[in-house]
N, CA, C and O atoms as a Tinker XYZ file with bonds, in Angstrom:
   448  protein
     1  N     46.267000  115.399000   40.013000    73     2
     2  CA    44.957000  115.009000   40.506000    64     1     3
     3  C     43.902000  115.574000   39.569000    63     2     4     5
     4  O     44.039000  116.684000   39.055000    81     3
     5  N     42.876000  114.815000   39.359000    73     3     6
     6  CA    41.902000  115.229000   38.370000    64     5     7
     7  C     40.495000  115.390000   38.938000    63     6     8     9
     8  O     39.524000  115.216000   38.201000    81     7
     9  N     40.352000  115.713000   40.206000    73     7    10
    10  CA    39.018000  115.896000   40.769000    64     9    11
    11  C     38.384000  117.140000   40.149000    63    10    12    13
    12  O     39.014000  118.192000   40.041000    81    11
    13  N     37.145000  116.995000   39.751000    73    11    14
    14  CA    36.419000  118.128000   39.183000    64    13    15
    15  C     35.652000  118.839000   40.300000    63    14    16    17
    16  O     35.496000  118.304000   41.397000    81    15
    17  N     35.186000  120.023000   40.011000    73    15    18
    18  CA    34.388000  120.773000   40.988000    64    17    19
    19  C     33.128000  119.991000   41.350000    63    18    20    21
    20  O     32.730000  119.957000   42.514000    81    19
    21  N     32.508000  119.371000   40.368000    73    19    22
    22  CA    31.298000  118.591000   40.629000    64    21    23
    23  C     31.606000  117.435000   41.582000    63    22    24    25
    24  O     30.868000  117.204000   42.539000    81    23
    25  N     32.697000  116.709000   41.321000    73    23    26
    26  CA    33.082000  115.594000   42.195000    64    25    27
    27  C     33.374000  116.092000   43.606000    63    26    28    29
    28  O     32.951000  115.476000   44.585000    81    27
    29  N     34.102000  117.213000   43.713000    73    27    30
    30  CA    34.443000  117.763000   45.024000    64    29    31
    31  C     33.185000  118.083000   45.811000    63    30    32    33
    32  O     33.060000  117.699000   46.974000    81    31
    33  N     32.250000  118.787000   45.176000    73    31    34
    34  CA    31.039000  119.174000   45.890000    64    33    35
    35  C     30.162000  117.973000   46.229000    63    34    36    37
    36  O     29.515000  117.962000   47.276000    81    35
    37  N     30.129000  116.975000   45.373000    73    35    38
    38  CA    29.387000  115.752000   45.692000    64    37    39
    39  C     30.006000  115.062000   46.904000    63    38    40    41
    40  O     29.293000  114.622000   47.806000    81    39
    41  N     31.344000  114.968000   46.921000    73    39    42
    42  CA    32.031000  114.293000   48.032000    64    41    43
    43  C     31.852000  115.048000   49.346000    63    42    44    45
    44  O     31.792000  114.430000   50.409000    81    43
    45  N     31.768000  116.358000   49.285000    73    43    46
    46  CA    31.651000  117.170000   50.507000    64    45    47
    47  C     30.214000  117.549000   50.827000    63    46    48    49
    48  O     29.980000  118.348000   51.733000    81    47
    49  N     29.241000  116.990000   50.101000    73    47    50
    50  CA    27.846000  117.379000   50.309000    64    49    51
    51  C     27.255000  116.854000   51.616000    63    50    52    53
    52  O     26.206000  117.327000   52.054000    81    51
    53  N     27.910000  115.894000   52.233000    73    51    54
    54  CA    27.469000  115.372000   53.523000    64    53    55
    55  C     28.147000  116.156000   54.649000    63    54    56    57
    56  O     29.344000  116.435000   54.575000    81    55
    57  N     27.394000  116.507000   55.681000    73    55    58
    58  CA    27.929000  117.316000   56.778000    64    57    59
    59  C     29.102000  116.646000   57.489000    63    58    60    61
    60  O     30.064000  117.322000   57.853000    81    59
    61  N     29.040000  115.340000   57.690000    73    59    62
    62  CA    30.136000  114.633000   58.349000    64    61    63
    63  C     31.399000  114.678000   57.496000    63    62    64    65
    64  O     32.489000  114.917000   58.014000    81    63
    65  N     31.260000  114.451000   56.202000    73    63    66
    66  CA    32.431000  114.507000   55.320000    64    65    67
    67  C     32.985000  115.925000   55.227000    63    66    68    69
    68  O     34.200000  116.119000   55.234000    81    67
    69  N     32.102000  116.913000   55.141000    73    67    70
    70  CA    32.563000  118.302000   55.084000    64    69    71
    71  C     33.307000  118.670000   56.358000    63    70    72    73
    72  O     34.422000  119.188000   56.292000    81    71
    73  N     32.708000  118.411000   57.519000    73    71    74
    74  CA    33.354000  118.784000   58.774000    64    73    75
    75  C     34.644000  118.017000   59.016000    63    74    76    77
    76  O     35.609000  118.575000   59.539000    81    75
    77  N     34.671000  116.748000   58.643000    73    75    78
    78  CA    35.910000  115.966000   58.773000    64    77    79
    79  C     37.008000  116.580000   57.918000    63    78    80    81
    80  O     38.137000  116.755000   58.377000    81    79
    81  N     36.676000  116.904000   56.682000    73    79    82
    82  CA    37.662000  117.474000   55.767000    64    81    83
    83  C     38.150000  118.836000   56.260000    63    82    84    85
    84  O     39.344000  119.128000   56.196000    81    83
    85  N     37.237000  119.661000   56.746000    73    83    86
    86  CA    37.641000  120.981000   57.248000    64    85    87
    87  C     38.547000  120.853000   58.465000    63    86    88    89
    88  O     39.540000  121.572000   58.571000    81    87
    89  N     38.222000  119.949000   59.384000    73    87    90
    90  CA    39.083000  119.745000   60.560000    64    89    91
    91  C     40.459000  119.230000   60.149000    63    90    92    93
    92  O     41.478000  119.690000   60.663000    81    91
    93  N     40.484000  118.287000   59.236000    73    91    94
    94  CA    41.767000  117.749000   58.773000    64    93    95
    95  C     42.565000  118.844000   58.079000    63    94    96    97
    96  O     43.777000  118.941000   58.268000    81    95
    97  N     41.907000  119.656000   57.289000    73    95    98
    98  CA    42.574000  120.785000   56.633000    64    97    99
    99  C     43.199000  121.717000   57.676000    63    98   100   101
   100  O     44.351000  122.123000   57.529000    81    99
   101  N     42.457000  122.053000   58.710000    73    99   102
   102  CA    42.954000  122.986000   59.727000    64   101   103
   103  C     44.017000  122.369000   60.632000    63   102   104   105
   104  O     44.964000  123.050000   61.025000    81   103
   105  N     43.869000  121.099000   60.962000    73   103   106
   106  CA    44.786000  120.428000   61.885000    64   105   107
   107  C     46.013000  119.851000   61.178000    63   106   108   109
   108  O     47.008000  119.536000   61.831000    81   107
   109  N     45.954000  119.713000   59.879000    73   107   110
   110  CA    47.046000  119.086000   59.144000    64   109   111
   111  C     46.814000  117.602000   58.961000    63   110   112   113
   112  O     47.064000  117.058000   57.886000    81   111
   113  N     46.339000  116.945000   60.000000    73   111   114
   114  CA    45.958000  115.542000   59.941000    64   113   115
   115  C     45.155000  115.208000   61.188000    63   114   116   117
   116  O     45.191000  115.936000   62.179000    81   115
   117  N     44.436000  114.103000   61.124000    73   115   118
   118  CA    43.643000  113.646000   62.275000    64   117   119
   119  C     43.421000  112.148000   62.139000    63   118   120   121
   120  O     43.428000  111.597000   61.038000    81   119
   121  N     43.225000  111.508000   63.273000    73   119   122
   122  CA    42.906000  110.079000   63.257000    64   121   123
   123  C     41.416000  109.908000   63.564000    63   122   124   125
   124  O     40.742000  110.851000   63.980000    81   123
   125  N     40.927000  108.711000   63.355000    73   123   126
   126  CA    39.504000  108.430000   63.538000    64   125   127
   127  C     39.053000  108.800000   64.943000    63   126   128   129
   128  O     37.998000  109.412000   65.109000    81   127
   129  N     39.837000  108.436000   65.961000    73   127   130
   130  CA    39.417000  108.699000   67.340000    64   129   131
   131  C     39.239000  110.197000   67.601000    63   130   132   133
   132  O     38.351000  110.593000   68.356000    81   131
   133  N     40.070000  111.021000   66.986000    73   131   134
   134  CA    39.948000  112.465000   67.147000    64   133   135
   135  C     38.680000  112.987000   66.478000    63   134   136   137
   136  O     37.986000  113.842000   67.027000    81   135
   137  N     38.389000  112.474000   65.307000    73   135   138
   138  CA    37.186000  112.911000   64.596000    64   137   139
   139  C     35.918000  112.422000   65.284000    63   138   140   141
   140  O     34.911000  113.129000   65.305000    81   139
   141  N     35.963000  111.219000   65.846000    73   139   142
   142  CA    34.828000  110.704000   66.617000    64   141   143
   143  C     34.512000  111.661000   67.765000    63   142   144   145
   144  O     33.353000  112.006000   67.996000    81   143
   145  N     35.543000  112.082000   68.475000    73   143   146
   146  CA    35.359000  112.994000   69.608000    64   145   147
   147  C     34.855000  114.360000   69.140000    63   146   148   149
   148  O     33.885000  114.884000   69.687000    81   147
   149  N     35.495000  114.925000   68.152000    73   147   150
   150  CA    35.149000  116.268000   67.691000    64   149   151
   151  C     33.744000  116.322000   67.111000    63   150   152   153
   152  O     32.997000  117.263000   67.378000    81   151
   153  N     33.378000  115.311000   66.314000    73   151   154
   154  CA    32.098000  115.336000   65.614000    64   153   155
   155  C     30.964000  114.689000   66.402000    63   154   156   157
   156  O     29.792000  114.846000   66.059000    81   155
   157  N     31.318000  113.959000   67.459000    73   155   158
   158  CA    30.287000  113.303000   68.267000    64   157   159
   159  C     29.534000  112.221000   67.504000    63   158   160   161
   160  O     28.341000  112.013000   67.724000    81   159
   161  N     30.230000  111.539000   66.615000    73   159   162
   162  CA    29.632000  110.472000   65.811000    64   161   163
   163  C     30.308000  109.154000   66.145000    63   162   164   165
   164  O     31.359000  109.131000   66.785000    81   163
   165  N     29.704000  108.059000   65.712000    73   163   166
   166  CA    30.257000  106.732000   65.997000    64   165   167
   167  C     31.491000  106.464000   65.137000    63   166   168   169
   168  O     31.662000  107.048000   64.067000    81   167
   169  N     32.339000  105.574000   65.628000    73   167   170
   170  CA    33.554000  105.203000   64.897000    64   169   171
   171  C     33.227000  104.592000   63.534000    63   170   172   173
   172  O     33.875000  104.950000   62.550000    81   171
   173  N     32.246000  103.683000   63.434000    73   171   174
   174  CA    31.949000  103.124000   62.104000    64   173   175
   175  C     31.479000  104.197000   61.106000    63   174   176   177
   176  O     31.838000  104.149000   59.929000    81   175
   177  N     30.689000  105.149000   61.572000    73   175   178
   178  CA    30.212000  106.205000   60.672000    64   177   179
   179  C     31.378000  107.068000   60.185000    63   178   180   181
   180  O     31.483000  107.363000   58.994000    81   179
   181  N     32.246000  107.466000   61.103000    73   179   182
   182  CA    33.399000  108.290000   60.725000    64   181   183
   183  C     34.293000  107.517000   59.754000    63   182   184   185
   184  O     34.722000  108.067000   58.740000    81   183
   185  N     34.574000  106.263000   60.052000    73   183   186
   186  CA    35.434000  105.445000   59.190000    64   185   187
   187  C     34.847000  105.303000   57.798000    63   186   188   189
   188  O     35.577000  105.374000   56.809000    81   187
   189  N     33.532000  105.104000   57.707000    73   187   190
   190  CA    32.877000  104.971000   56.406000    64   189   191
   191  C     33.037000  106.256000   55.588000    63   190   192   193
   192  O     33.335000  106.202000   54.395000    81   191
   193  N     32.839000  107.409000   56.231000    73   191   194
   194  CA    32.972000  108.684000   55.532000    64   193   195
   195  C     34.426000  108.961000   55.136000    63   194   196   197
   196  O     34.679000  109.502000   54.059000    81   195
   197  N     35.369000  108.600000   55.984000    73   195   198
   198  CA    36.778000  108.784000   55.631000    64   197   199
   199  C     37.159000  107.916000   54.434000    63   198   200   201
   200  O     37.936000  108.335000   53.576000    81   199
   201  N     36.610000  106.715000   54.384000    73   199   202
   202  CA    36.854000  105.835000   53.244000    64   201   203
   203  C     36.322000  106.466000   51.948000    63   202   204   205
   204  O     36.978000  106.400000   50.909000    81   203
   205  N     35.157000  107.065000   52.015000    73   203   206
   206  CA    34.600000  107.742000   50.842000    64   205   207
   207  C     35.483000  108.911000   50.420000    63   206   208   209
   208  O     35.711000  109.118000   49.228000    81   207
   209  N     35.979000  109.672000   51.384000    73   207   210
   210  CA    36.850000  110.809000   51.072000    64   209   211
   211  C     38.180000  110.346000   50.475000    63   210   212   213
   212  O     38.747000  111.015000   49.611000    81   211
   213  N     38.666000  109.206000   50.937000    73   211   214
   214  CA    39.888000  108.629000   50.368000    64   213   215
   215  C     39.623000  108.168000   48.930000    63   214   216   217
   216  O     40.454000  108.378000   48.046000    81   215
   217  N     38.468000  107.543000   48.700000    73   215   218
   218  CA    38.112000  107.087000   47.351000    64   217   219
   219  C     37.941000  108.260000   46.388000    63   218   220   221
   220  O     38.195000  108.118000   45.192000    81   219
   221  N     37.516000  109.410000   46.894000    73   219   222
   222  CA    37.379000  110.622000   46.066000    64   221   223
   223  C     38.726000  111.303000   45.837000    63   222   224   225
   224  O     38.811000  112.273000   45.084000    81   223
   225  N     39.775000  110.802000   46.479000    73   223   226
   226  CA    41.124000  111.371000   46.437000    64   225   227
   227  C     41.189000  112.768000   47.053000    63   226   228   229
   228  O     41.995000  113.608000   46.651000    81   227
   229  N     40.322000  112.991000   48.034000    73   227   230
   230  CA    40.404000  114.222000   48.820000    64   229   231
   231  C     41.387000  113.997000   49.961000    63   230   232   233
   232  O     42.168000  114.885000   50.304000    81   231
   233  N     41.341000  112.799000   50.549000    73   231   234
   234  CA    42.223000  112.467000   51.675000    64   233   235
   235  C     43.166000  111.334000   51.308000    63   234   236   237
   236  O     42.928000  110.567000   50.375000    81   235
   237  N     44.229000  111.257000   52.066000    73   235   238
   238  CA    45.149000  110.124000   52.024000    64   237   239
   239  C     45.378000  109.701000   53.467000    63   238   240   241
   240  O     45.061000  110.455000   54.387000    81   239
   241  N     45.912000  108.532000   53.677000    73   239   242
   242  CA    46.147000  108.083000   55.051000    64   241   243
   243  C     47.564000  107.537000   55.196000    63   242   244   245
   244  O     48.223000  107.172000   54.223000    81   243
   245  N     48.000000  107.496000   56.448000    73   243   246
   246  CA    49.284000  106.892000   56.786000    64   245   247
   247  C     49.113000  106.182000   58.122000    63   246   248   249
   248  O     48.379000  106.640000   58.998000    81   247
   249  N     49.792000  105.076000   58.257000    73   247   250
   250  CA    49.729000  104.300000   59.504000    64   249   251
   251  C     50.943000  104.588000   60.360000    63   250   252   253
   252  O     52.064000  104.740000   59.875000    81   251
   253  N     50.674000  104.659000   61.663000    73   251   254
   254  CA    51.747000  104.759000   62.654000    64   253   255
   255  C     51.324000  103.897000   63.832000    63   254   256   257
   256  O     50.522000  104.312000   64.668000    81   255
   257  N     51.874000  102.695000   63.882000    73   255   258
   258  CA    51.467000  101.749000   64.920000    64   257   259
   259  C     49.997000  101.417000   64.758000    63   258   260   261
   260  O     49.560000  101.006000   63.683000    81   259
   261  N     49.240000  101.593000   65.823000    73   259   262
   262  CA    47.812000  101.281000   65.792000    64   261   263
   263  C     46.980000  102.403000   65.187000    63   262   264   265
   264  O     45.784000  102.227000   64.955000    81   263
   265  N     47.588000  103.541000   64.932000    73   263   266
   266  CA    46.851000  104.716000   64.473000    64   265   267
   267  C     46.899000  104.853000   62.962000    63   266   268   269
   268  O     47.898000  104.521000   62.324000    81   267
   269  N     45.803000  105.348000   62.400000    73   267   270
   270  CA    45.749000  105.725000   60.990000    64   269   271
   271  C     45.430000  107.213000   60.956000    63   270   272   273
   272  O     44.383000  107.648000   61.434000    81   271
   273  N     46.340000  107.980000   60.390000    73   271   274
   274  CA    46.169000  109.427000   60.300000    64   273   275
   275  C     45.744000  109.813000   58.893000    63   274   276   277
   276  O     46.277000  109.303000   57.908000    81   275
   277  N     44.780000  110.716000   58.812000    73   275   278
   278  CA    44.260000  111.188000   57.531000    64   277   279
   279  C     44.690000  112.631000   57.319000    63   278   280   281
   280  O     44.683000  113.442000   58.245000    81   279
   281  N     45.065000  112.932000   56.081000    73   279   282
   282  CA    45.432000  114.299000   55.705000    64   281   283
   283  C     44.940000  114.543000   54.279000    63   282   284   285
   284  O     44.537000  113.615000   53.577000    81   283
   285  N     44.982000  115.804000   53.869000    73   283   286
   286  CA    44.589000  116.108000   52.495000    64   285   287
   287  C     45.523000  115.394000   51.534000    63   286   288   289
   288  O     46.721000  115.276000   51.792000    81   287
   289  N     44.983000  114.927000   50.446000    73   287   290
   290  CA    45.771000  114.251000   49.421000    64   289   291
   291  C     46.868000  115.207000   48.945000    63   290   292   293
   292  O     46.588000  116.387000   48.734000    81   291
   293  N     48.097000  114.738000   48.769000    73   291   294
   294  CA    49.192000  115.642000   48.371000    64   293   295
   295  C     48.960000  116.327000   47.021000    63   294   296   297
   296  O     49.535000  117.383000   46.757000    81   295
   297  N     48.131000  115.738000   46.176000    73   295   298
   298  CA    47.845000  116.339000   44.869000    64   297   299
   299  C     46.518000  117.105000   44.851000    63   298   300   301
   300  O     45.999000  117.440000   43.786000    81   299
   301  N     45.980000  117.377000   46.043000    73   299   302
   302  CA    44.723000  118.127000   46.123000    64   301   303
   303  C     44.955000  119.502000   45.497000    63   302   304   305
   304  O     45.870000  120.213000   45.913000    81   303
   305  N     44.151000  119.891000   44.512000    73   303   306
   306  CA    44.423000  121.125000   43.771000    64   305   307
   307  C     44.264000  122.401000   44.604000    63   306   308   309
   308  O     43.474000  122.458000   45.545000    81   307
   309  N     45.023000  123.397000   44.233000    73   307   310
   310  CA    45.018000  124.675000   44.950000    64   309   311
   311  C     43.631000  125.316000   44.948000    63   310   312   313
   312  O     43.211000  125.886000   45.955000    81   311
   313  N     42.918000  125.227000   43.825000    73   311   314
   314  CA    41.579000  125.823000   43.776000    64   313   315
   315  C     40.664000  125.164000   44.807000    63   314   316   317
   316  O     39.805000  125.831000   45.383000    81   315
   317  N     40.841000  123.858000   45.048000    73   315   318
   318  CA    40.018000  123.143000   46.021000    64   317   319
   319  C     40.421000  123.511000   47.450000    63   318   320   321
   320  O     39.566000  123.604000   48.331000    81   319
   321  N     41.709000  123.721000   47.680000    73   319   322
   322  CA    42.178000  124.180000   48.995000    64   321   323
   323  C     41.581000  125.547000   49.300000    63   322   324   325
   324  O     41.192000  125.819000   50.435000    81   323
   325  N     41.509000  126.405000   48.292000    73   323   326
   326  CA    40.901000  127.725000   48.489000    64   325   327
   327  C     39.430000  127.606000   48.866000    63   326   328   329
   328  O     38.932000  128.397000   49.666000    81   327
   329  N     38.737000  126.634000   48.303000    73   327   330
   330  CA    37.334000  126.395000   48.679000    64   329   331
   331  C     37.253000  125.976000   50.140000    63   330   332   333
   332  O     36.373000  126.435000   50.867000    81   331
   333  N     38.169000  125.101000   50.581000    73   331   334
   334  CA    38.180000  124.687000   51.987000    64   333   335
   335  C     38.448000  125.871000   52.904000    63   334   336   337
   336  O     37.818000  125.999000   53.953000    81   335
   337  N     39.378000  126.737000   52.517000    73   335   338
   338  CA    39.669000  127.927000   53.320000    64   337   339
   339  C     38.427000  128.801000   53.460000    63   338   340   341
   340  O     38.102000  129.258000   54.556000    81   339
   341  N     37.738000  129.031000   52.349000    73   339   342
   342  CA    36.523000  129.842000   52.381000    64   341   343
   343  C     35.421000  129.169000   53.200000    63   342   344   345
   344  O     34.677000  129.841000   53.915000    81   343
   345  N     35.319000  127.851000   53.094000    73   343   346
   346  CA    34.320000  127.121000   53.873000    64   345   347
   347  C     34.614000  127.227000   55.367000    63   346   348   349
   348  O     33.689000  127.320000   56.174000    81   347
   349  N     35.889000  127.215000   55.743000    73   347   350
   350  CA    36.259000  127.387000   57.156000    64   349   351
   351  C     35.819000  128.760000   57.661000    63   350   352   353
   352  O     35.339000  128.888000   58.787000    81   351
   353  N     35.981000  129.764000   56.841000    73   351   354
   354  CA    35.565000  131.120000   57.224000    64   353   355
   355  C     34.046000  131.178000   57.340000    63   354   356   357
   356  O     33.518000  131.721000   58.311000    81   355
   357  N     33.351000  130.629000   56.370000    73   355   358
   358  CA    31.889000  130.658000   56.374000    64   357   359
   359  C     31.303000  129.815000   57.501000    63   358   360   361
   360  O     30.205000  130.094000   57.984000    81   359
   361  N     32.018000  128.806000   57.911000    73   359   362
   362  CA    31.580000  127.838000   58.921000    64   361   363
   363  C     32.275000  128.100000   60.265000    63   362   364   365
   364  O     32.340000  127.215000   61.118000    81   363
   365  N     32.783000  129.302000   60.440000    73   363   366
   366  CA    33.685000  129.641000   61.551000    64   365   367
   367  C     33.156000  129.239000   62.930000    63   366   368   369
   368  O     33.889000  128.637000   63.715000    81   367
   369  N     31.918000  129.557000   63.232000    73   367   370
   370  CA    31.374000  129.270000   64.562000    64   369   371
   371  C     31.320000  127.761000   64.827000    63   370   372   373
   372  O     31.719000  127.301000   65.897000    81   371
   373  N     30.832000  127.007000   63.863000    73   371   374
   374  CA    30.752000  125.560000   64.050000    64   373   375
   375  C     32.141000  124.937000   64.139000    63   374   376   377
   376  O     32.374000  124.066000   64.977000    81   375
   377  N     33.054000  125.369000   63.294000    73   375   378
   378  CA    34.421000  124.834000   63.307000    64   377   379
   379  C     35.089000  125.113000   64.654000    63   378   380   381
   380  O     35.809000  124.264000   65.179000    81   379
   381  N     34.854000  126.295000   65.207000    73   379   382
   382  CA    35.433000  126.620000   66.509000    64   381   383
   383  C     34.949000  125.629000   67.566000    63   382   384   385
   384  O     35.742000  125.166000   68.385000    81   383
   385  N     33.670000  125.301000   67.556000    73   383   386
   386  CA    33.130000  124.327000   68.507000    64   385   387
   387  C     33.726000  122.944000   68.314000    63   386   388   389
   388  O     34.038000  122.256000   69.286000    81   387
   389  N     33.885000  122.538000   67.063000    73   387   390
   390  CA    34.475000  121.222000   66.777000    64   389   391
   391  C     35.930000  121.159000   67.239000    63   390   392   393
   392  O     36.373000  120.155000   67.797000    81   391
   393  N     36.658000  122.235000   67.002000    73   391   394
   394  CA    38.072000  122.255000   67.424000    64   393   395
   395  C     38.188000  122.288000   68.943000    63   394   396   397
   396  O     39.128000  121.720000   69.500000    81   395
   397  N     37.251000  122.942000   69.618000    73   395   398
   398  CA    37.242000  122.954000   71.083000    64   397   399
   399  C     37.051000  121.535000   71.609000    63   398   400   401
   400  O     37.741000  121.116000   72.538000    81   399
   401  N     36.118000  120.796000   71.017000    73   399   402
   402  CA    35.895000  119.402000   71.419000    64   401   403
   403  C     37.125000  118.547000   71.122000    63   402   404   405
   404  O     37.501000  117.689000   71.920000    81   403
   405  N     37.738000  118.784000   69.985000    73   403   406
   406  CA    38.937000  118.043000   69.608000    64   405   407
   407  C     40.071000  118.315000   70.594000    63   406   408   409
   408  O     40.740000  117.386000   71.046000    81   407
   409  N     40.284000  119.568000   70.923000    73   407   410
   410  CA    41.382000  119.935000   71.822000    64   409   411
   411  C     41.141000  119.490000   73.261000    63   410   412   413
   412  O     42.081000  119.426000   74.053000    81   411
   413  N     39.885000  119.180000   73.608000    73   411   414
   414  CA    39.572000  118.677000   74.947000    64   413   415
   415  C     39.877000  117.186000   75.085000    63   414   416   417
   416  O     39.869000  116.649000   76.193000    81   415
   417  N     40.143000  116.519000   73.966000    73   415   418
   418  CA    40.434000  115.088000   73.986000    64   417   419
   419  C     41.761000  114.835000   74.694000    63   418   420   421
   420  O     42.808000  115.348000   74.300000    81   419
   421  N     41.683000  114.035000   75.740000    73   419   422
   422  CA    42.895000  113.655000   76.470000    64   421   423
   423  C     43.563000  112.495000   75.716000    63   422   424   425
   424  O     42.898000  111.718000   75.030000    81   423
   425  N     44.859000  112.401000   75.855000    73   423   426
   426  CA    45.627000  111.308000   75.246000    64   425   427
   427  C     45.464000  111.250000   73.730000    63   426   428   429
   428  O     45.248000  110.178000   73.164000    81   427
   429  N     45.569000  112.412000   73.071000    73   427   430
   430  CA    45.552000  112.427000   71.613000    64   429   431
   431  C     46.760000  111.668000   71.096000    63   430   432   433
   432  O     47.825000  111.723000   71.712000    81   431
   433  N     46.626000  110.973000   70.000000    73   431   434
   434  CA    47.764000  110.212000   69.454000    64   433   435
   435  C     48.951000  111.114000   69.138000    63   434   436   437
   436  O     48.795000  112.250000   68.690000    81   435
   437  N     50.136000  110.576000   69.384000    73   435   438
   438  CA    51.371000  111.301000   69.105000    64   437   439
   439  C     51.687000  111.219000   67.622000    63   438   440   441
   440  O     51.599000  110.146000   67.024000    81   439
   441  N     52.056000  112.345000   67.027000    73   439   442
   442  CA    52.290000  112.405000   65.582000    64   441   443
   443  C     53.755000  112.390000   65.190000    63   442   444   445
   444  O     54.055000  112.603000   64.015000    81   443
   445  N     54.666000  112.155000   66.088000    73   443   446
   446  CA    56.099000  112.205000   65.777000    64   445   447
   447  C     56.464000  111.426000   64.547000    63   446   448
   448  O     57.635000  111.381000   64.169000    81   447
C-alpha cells in the first residue's frame, strides 16, 4: 500500500470519516447500519464517506447477504495503524460514547 501521511490526514480530516475509521479499527469491522446508529448520521452520508475511505484505500469491504461490512484495508501500513491507536486514546471520551451507542443497537448483523 502506498498511502502517504498527507493522503491519510486528508482522508481523515472529516469528523465522520475519522470517527467511522476509528470505530471500524476498534470493532474490527462494521456495516453502514451500525455506523448510522453510532454516529447519528444519515445512511447516504455514511455511505458517501465510506466510499471515500475505500477510494483512499483506508477501508475495504466484503458482502454477506444483504450486508456490506467495512474493515481496515489489509495492506494498511503499521505506521498508520499506530496513528489510529493514538487517535483512539486522544479521542477516548467521544469514542466511548460512540461505542455505547453502537452496542445499544438491537439486531446487529451477524458476522459469522
